[in-house]
C-alpha positions as CSV (number, residue, x, y, z in Angstrom):
1,M,-3.0,-27.3,2.0
2,F,-6.5,-28.6,2.5
3,D,-6.1,-29.2,6.3
4,R,-5.2,-25.5,6.5
5,L,-8.3,-24.6,4.4
6,T,-10.7,-26.4,6.7
7,D,-9.3,-24.4,9.6
8,L,-9.7,-21.1,7.7
9,V,-13.4,-22.0,6.8
10,S,-14.1,-22.5,10.5
11,E,-12.4,-19.2,11.4
12,H,-14.4,-17.5,8.7
13,A,-17.7,-18.9,10.1
14,E,-16.8,-17.7,13.6
15,L,-16.0,-14.2,12.3
16,E,-19.3,-14.1,10.5
17,N,-21.2,-14.9,13.7
18,A,-19.1,-12.4,15.7
19,L,-19.8,-9.6,13.2
20,A,-23.5,-10.4,13.3
21,D,-23.5,-9.5,17.0
22,P,-24.4,-5.8,17.5
23,G,-22.4,-5.8,20.7
24,V,-19.2,-6.3,18.8
25,H,-19.7,-3.1,16.9
26,S,-19.8,-1.1,20.1
27,D,-16.0,-1.5,20.1
28,Q,-15.1,0.1,16.8
29,D,-11.4,-1.0,16.9
30,R,-12.3,-4.7,17.5
31,A,-15.0,-4.6,14.8
32,R,-12.5,-3.1,12.4
33,T,-10.0,-5.8,13.2
34,L,-12.5,-8.6,12.7
35,S,-13.8,-7.1,9.5
36,R,-10.3,-6.9,8.0
37,R,-9.7,-10.6,8.8
38,Y,-13.2,-11.5,7.5
39,A,-12.5,-9.7,4.2
40,E,-9.2,-11.4,3.9
41,L,-10.6,-14.9,4.3
42,T,-13.8,-14.5,2.2
43,P,-12.1,-15.0,-1.3
44,I,-10.2,-18.0,0.1
45,V,-13.4,-19.6,1.5
46,N,-15.4,-18.9,-1.7
47,A,-12.7,-20.5,-3.8
48,Y,-12.5,-23.5,-1.5
49,H,-16.3,-24.0,-1.9
50,Q,-15.9,-23.9,-5.6
51,W,-13.2,-26.5,-5.5
52,Q,-15.3,-28.8,-3.4
53,E,-18.2,-28.5,-5.8
54,T,-16.0,-29.0,-8.8
55,A,-14.2,-32.0,-7.3
56,G,-17.5,-33.6,-6.4
57,D,-18.8,-33.1,-10.0
58,E,-15.6,-34.4,-11.4
59,Q,-15.8,-37.6,-9.3
60,A,-19.4,-38.2,-10.4
61,A,-18.5,-37.7,-14.1
62,R,-15.6,-40.2,-13.8
63,E,-18.0,-42.8,-12.3
64,L,-20.5,-42.2,-15.0
65,A,-17.8,-42.4,-17.7
66,R,-17.1,-46.0,-16.7
67,E,-20.5,-46.9,-18.0
68,D,-20.9,-44.3,-20.7
69,S,-17.8,-42.9,-22.4
70,S,-19.6,-39.7,-23.5
71,F,-19.1,-38.4,-19.9
72,G,-15.3,-38.7,-20.4
73,A,-14.9,-35.2,-22.0
74,E,-17.0,-33.6,-19.3
75,A,-14.8,-35.2,-16.6
76,D,-11.7,-33.9,-18.4
77,Q,-13.1,-30.4,-18.4
78,L,-13.9,-30.6,-14.7
79,T,-10.4,-31.9,-14.0
80,T,-9.0,-28.8,-15.8
81,R,-11.3,-26.6,-13.8
82,R,-10.4,-28.2,-10.5
83,E,-6.7,-27.7,-11.2
84,Q,-7.2,-24.1,-12.1
85,I,-9.0,-23.5,-8.8
86,E,-6.2,-25.3,-6.9
87,A,-3.7,-23.0,-8.5
88,Q,-5.9,-20.0,-7.5
89,L,-6.1,-21.3,-3.9
90,Q,-2.3,-21.7,-3.8
91,K,-2.0,-18.0,-4.7
92,L,-4.6,-17.0,-2.2
93,L,-2.8,-18.9,0.5
94,V,0.4,-17.0,-0.1
95,P,1.2,-15.2,3.2
96,K,-0.7,-11.9,3.2
97,D,0.6,-8.6,4.2
98,P,-1.5,-7.9,7.3
99,N,-1.6,-4.2,6.4
100,D,-3.1,-4.6,2.9
101,S,-6.5,-3.5,4.0
102,R,-5.2,-0.3,5.7
103,D,-5.3,3.3,4.7
104,I,-2.0,5.1,4.3
105,I,0.0,8.2,5.1
106,L,2.0,9.2,2.0
107,E,4.7,11.8,2.0
108,V,6.5,13.4,-1.0
109,K,9.7,15.3,-0.5
110,A,11.8,17.2,-3.0
111,G,15.4,16.1,-3.1
112,E,18.5,17.2,-4.9
113,G,17.9,19.4,-8.0
114,G,16.5,22.6,-6.5
115,E,13.4,24.0,-8.1
116,E,13.2,21.3,-10.6
117,S,13.1,18.6,-7.9
118,A,10.3,20.5,-6.2
119,L,8.3,20.7,-9.5
120,F,8.8,16.9,-9.9
121,A,7.7,16.3,-6.3
122,G,4.5,18.3,-7.2
123,D,4.0,16.1,-10.3
124,L,4.3,12.9,-8.1
125,L,1.8,14.3,-5.6
126,R,-0.7,15.0,-8.4
127,M,-0.1,11.6,-9.8
128,Y,-1.0,9.9,-6.6
129,L,-4.0,12.1,-6.0
130,R,-5.3,11.4,-9.5
131,Y,-4.7,7.7,-9.1
132,A,-6.7,7.7,-5.8
133,E,-9.5,9.6,-7.6
134,R,-9.6,7.0,-10.4
135,R,-10.1,4.3,-7.8
136,G,-12.7,6.2,-5.9
137,W,-10.5,6.7,-2.8
138,K,-10.6,9.7,-0.5
139,T,-7.6,11.9,0.0
140,E,-6.8,14.5,2.6
141,I,-3.7,16.8,2.4
142,L,-2.4,17.0,6.0
143,D,0.5,19.3,5.3
144,S,2.3,20.9,2.4
145,S,5.0,23.4,1.6
146,V,5.1,24.9,-1.9
147,T,7.6,26.9,-3.9
148,G,7.2,30.1,-5.8
149,L,7.0,28.2,-9.2
150,G,4.3,25.9,-7.8
151,G,6.6,23.1,-6.8
152,V,6.3,21.1,-3.6
153,K,9.1,21.1,-1.0
154,D,7.2,18.4,0.9
155,A,3.6,17.2,1.3
156,T,1.8,14.7,3.5
157,V,-1.5,13.2,2.4
158,A,-3.8,10.6,4.0
159,V,-5.3,8.2,1.5
160,K,-8.3,6.2,2.4
161,G,-9.2,3.1,0.4
162,K,-12.7,1.9,-0.6
163,G,-14.5,-1.0,1.1
164,A,-12.2,-3.9,1.9
165,E,-9.5,-2.5,-0.5
166,G,-6.9,-0.6,1.5
167,A,-4.6,2.0,-0.2
168,W,-1.6,0.1,1.3
169,S,-2.3,-3.0,-0.9
170,R,-1.7,-0.9,-4.0
171,L,0.7,1.9,-3.0
172,K,3.0,0.1,-0.6
173,Y,5.8,-0.3,-3.2
174,E,5.9,3.4,-4.1
175,G,8.2,4.3,-1.2
176,G,11.8,5.2,-2.3
177,V,13.7,7.5,-4.5
178,H,12.0,8.5,-7.8
179,R,14.3,10.0,-10.5
180,V,13.2,12.3,-13.3
181,Q,15.0,13.1,-16.6
182,R,13.7,16.1,-18.5
183,V,14.4,19.7,-19.6
184,P,13.5,21.9,-16.6
185,V,11.3,25.0,-17.1
186,T,14.2,27.0,-15.7
187,E,16.7,25.7,-18.3
188,S,17.3,28.2,-21.1
189,Q,19.7,26.0,-23.1
190,G,17.3,23.0,-23.6
191,R,19.6,20.6,-21.7
192,I,18.2,17.5,-20.0
193,H,18.7,17.5,-16.2
194,T,18.3,14.7,-13.8
195,S,16.8,15.3,-10.3
196,A,15.0,13.2,-7.7
197,A,12.3,13.2,-5.1
198,G,11.6,10.9,-2.3
199,V,8.3,9.1,-1.4
200,L,7.5,7.7,2.0
201,V,4.5,5.4,2.5
202,A,3.3,4.1,5.8
203,P,0.1,2.2,6.8
204,E,-2.1,4.5,9.0
205,A,-2.1,3.2,12.6
206,D,-5.1,3.1,15.0
207,Q,-4.6,4.8,18.3
208,V,-4.8,1.5,20.2
209,E,-1.9,0.0,18.1
210,V,0.6,2.7,18.8
211,Q,0.8,4.0,22.4
212,I,2.6,7.3,22.7
213,N,3.7,8.6,26.0
214,D,3.2,12.4,26.2
215,N,6.4,12.7,28.2
216,D,8.2,11.4,25.0
217,L,7.0,14.3,23.0
218,K,8.4,17.8,22.4
219,V,5.8,20.0,20.9
220,D,6.7,23.3,19.3
221,V,4.3,25.9,17.8
222,F,5.1,28.4,15.1
223,R,3.5,30.7,12.7
224,S,2.0,29.0,9.7
225,S,3.4,30.0,6.2
226,G,1.0,28.0,4.1
227,P,-2.7,27.9,3.2
228,G,-5.2,27.9,6.1
229,G,-7.4,31.0,6.0
230,Q,-7.3,34.2,7.9
231,S,-5.3,32.8,10.8
232,V,-2.2,32.3,8.6
233,N,0.7,34.5,9.6
234,T,-1.3,35.9,12.5
235,T,-1.3,33.1,15.1
236,D,1.1,30.4,16.1
237,S,-1.2,27.6,14.8
238,A,1.4,25.4,13.1
239,V,2.7,22.5,15.2
240,R,6.0,20.6,15.2
241,I,6.2,17.3,17.2
242,T,9.5,15.6,18.0
243,H,9.3,12.0,19.3
244,L,12.3,12.0,21.6
245,P,13.0,8.3,21.8
246,T,13.2,7.9,18.0
247,G,14.1,11.4,16.8
248,I,11.1,11.4,14.4
249,V,10.0,14.9,13.6
250,V,6.5,15.7,12.2
251,S,5.0,19.1,11.4
252,C,1.6,20.2,10.2
253,Q,0.4,23.7,9.4
254,N,-2.5,23.3,6.9
255,E,-5.3,23.5,9.5
256,K,-6.6,26.8,11.0
257,S,-6.2,25.8,14.6
258,Q,-3.3,24.6,16.7
259,L,-5.4,21.7,18.0
260,Q,-6.3,20.5,14.5
261,N,-2.7,20.6,13.4
262,K,-1.6,18.7,16.4
263,E,-4.2,16.0,15.7
264,Q,-3.0,15.7,12.1
265,A,0.7,15.6,13.2
266,M,-0.1,12.8,15.7
267,R,-1.7,10.7,12.9
268,V,1.5,11.0,10.8
269,L,3.6,10.2,13.9
270,R,1.6,7.1,14.7
271,A,2.0,5.9,11.1
272,R,5.7,6.5,11.1
273,L,6.2,4.7,14.4
274,L,4.1,1.7,13.2
275,A,6.2,1.6,10.0
276,Q,9.4,1.7,12.0
277,A,8.3,-1.0,14.4
278,E,7.3,-3.3,11.5
279,A,10.6,-2.5,9.6
280,E,12.6,-3.5,12.7
281,A,10.5,-6.7,13.1
282,D,11.0,-7.6,9.4
283,A,14.8,-7.0,9.7
284,K,14.9,-9.3,12.7
285,A,12.8,-12.0,10.9
286,N,14.9,-11.7,7.7
287,A,18.1,-12.3,9.7
288,E,16.6,-15.7,10.6
289,R,14.6,-16.5,7.5
290,R,14.7,-14.8,4.0
291,S,10.9,-14.3,3.7
292,Q,10.7,-10.9,2.0
293,V,10.7,-10.1,-1.7
294,R,14.1,-8.5,-2.4
295,T,13.1,-7.4,-6.0
296,V,10.6,-4.9,-4.5
297,D,12.8,-3.5,-1.8
298,R,11.1,-0.2,-0.9
299,S,14.3,1.3,0.4
300,E,16.2,1.5,-2.9
301,R,15.9,3.8,-5.9
302,V,12.7,2.6,-7.4
303,R,11.8,4.4,-10.7
304,T,13.0,6.7,-13.5
305,Y,10.6,9.0,-15.4
306,N,12.2,10.0,-18.7
307,F,10.1,12.7,-20.3
308,P,12.0,13.2,-23.6
309,E,11.4,9.5,-24.4
310,N,8.0,9.4,-22.7
311,R,9.4,6.3,-20.8
312,I,8.8,5.0,-17.3
313,S,11.2,2.4,-15.9
314,D,10.8,0.5,-12.6
315,H,14.3,-0.8,-11.7
316,R,13.1,-3.4,-9.2
317,V,11.3,-5.7,-11.6
318,G,12.5,-4.5,-15.0
319,F,9.2,-2.9,-15.9
320,K,9.4,-0.4,-18.8
321,A,6.6,1.4,-20.8
322,Y,6.4,4.4,-23.1
323,N,3.2,6.0,-21.7
324,L,4.8,8.3,-19.1
325,D,2.2,11.0,-20.0
326,Q,-0.6,8.6,-18.9
327,V,1.2,7.3,-15.8
328,I,2.0,10.8,-14.5
329,D,-1.7,11.5,-15.0
330,G,-2.6,8.7,-12.5
331,E,-2.7,5.6,-14.7
332,L,-0.4,3.6,-12.4
333,D,-2.1,0.2,-12.4
334,A,0.2,-1.5,-15.0
335,V,3.3,-0.5,-12.9
336,I,1.7,-1.6,-9.7
337,D,0.5,-4.9,-11.2
338,A,4.0,-5.7,-12.3
339,L,5.3,-5.1,-8.7
340,T,2.5,-7.1,-7.2
341,A,3.1,-10.0,-9.6
342,A,6.8,-10.1,-8.7
343,D,5.9,-10.1,-5.0
344,V,3.4,-13.0,-5.4
345,A,5.8,-15.1,-7.6
346,A,8.7,-14.7,-5.1
347,K,6.4,-15.6,-2.1
348,L,5.1,-18.7,-4.0
349,V,8.7,-19.8,-4.5
350,S,9.4,-19.2,-0.8
351,T,6.3,-21.1,0.3
352,S,7.1,-24.1,-1.9
353,N,10.7,-24.2,-0.7
354,D,9.3,-24.3,2.9
355,E,7.0,-27.3,2.3
356,P,8.4,-30.6,3.5
357,A,9.4,-33.1,0.8
358,A,6.9,-35.8,0.0
């Protein structure tokens, strides 16, 4: 472990020198990549320096304890502290998701259940917007389609993290089928119904990472039916882009101009293509080596929101709480922390299994 740490300390120092060079920042994409790696290594390097200092103090206290037993207790305390830092370092060295520092494109889509599903999709969208607000993140609704009762047929939102904290690091497990159990506003008999909505989450891609050939795109324009000012229903400003090689279809109509809608649609398309490429790479890697955390598989049904019992259940890690009213208002941290802890625990097991026997 410590051989690897010395290499990371050297890399951290090289990155620090590079980022101090004004010339590096003339290339924003390169500067962004270096900054992400620097932010990832900084807590590891800081912990390693703490370990070195504590280990040195521990050794000195042991030597003094040979002549004066009163130093024995201090040495024991330093041993405990050193072991705690070693455990922290082990967790920090768990293979990182390279996308954790990225912003995201999040999509919410109504599923089976008619108007009730659309109303639930609207609740989910507001939940994520409020969660982002609590964390000081910026959000931008790229596209949305609403129903007469205020539900959401589908919506696409860009979420930008704060500082080194990317939105992906916290919201990457939200993708999947979300199920709701409650009495719909359209139900006159007071019966509980079950419906669902889907959530898609993808790390936002830089233009240099996903190269798109214009010949692979089919671009259609149509009249906008959503918000957007005076141009709505008077000009063909809405844009639908089909990526012919993959069949991915993206549409945007929230902006006033056709050019703006096309730019937003291309952002979503790049994110989806990056997510697809990474999913294919993960599937290939998993065929050779089981390295992913199965308990937090983002493709399965992920969560149930039971309003009569005020209960939220995440089926992947067995999380259950009776504060649904607070969660739906954006207090998601407890749920996300449970998923993150399961991810780290599984990766620790995987890492230890990979280490050669002594």
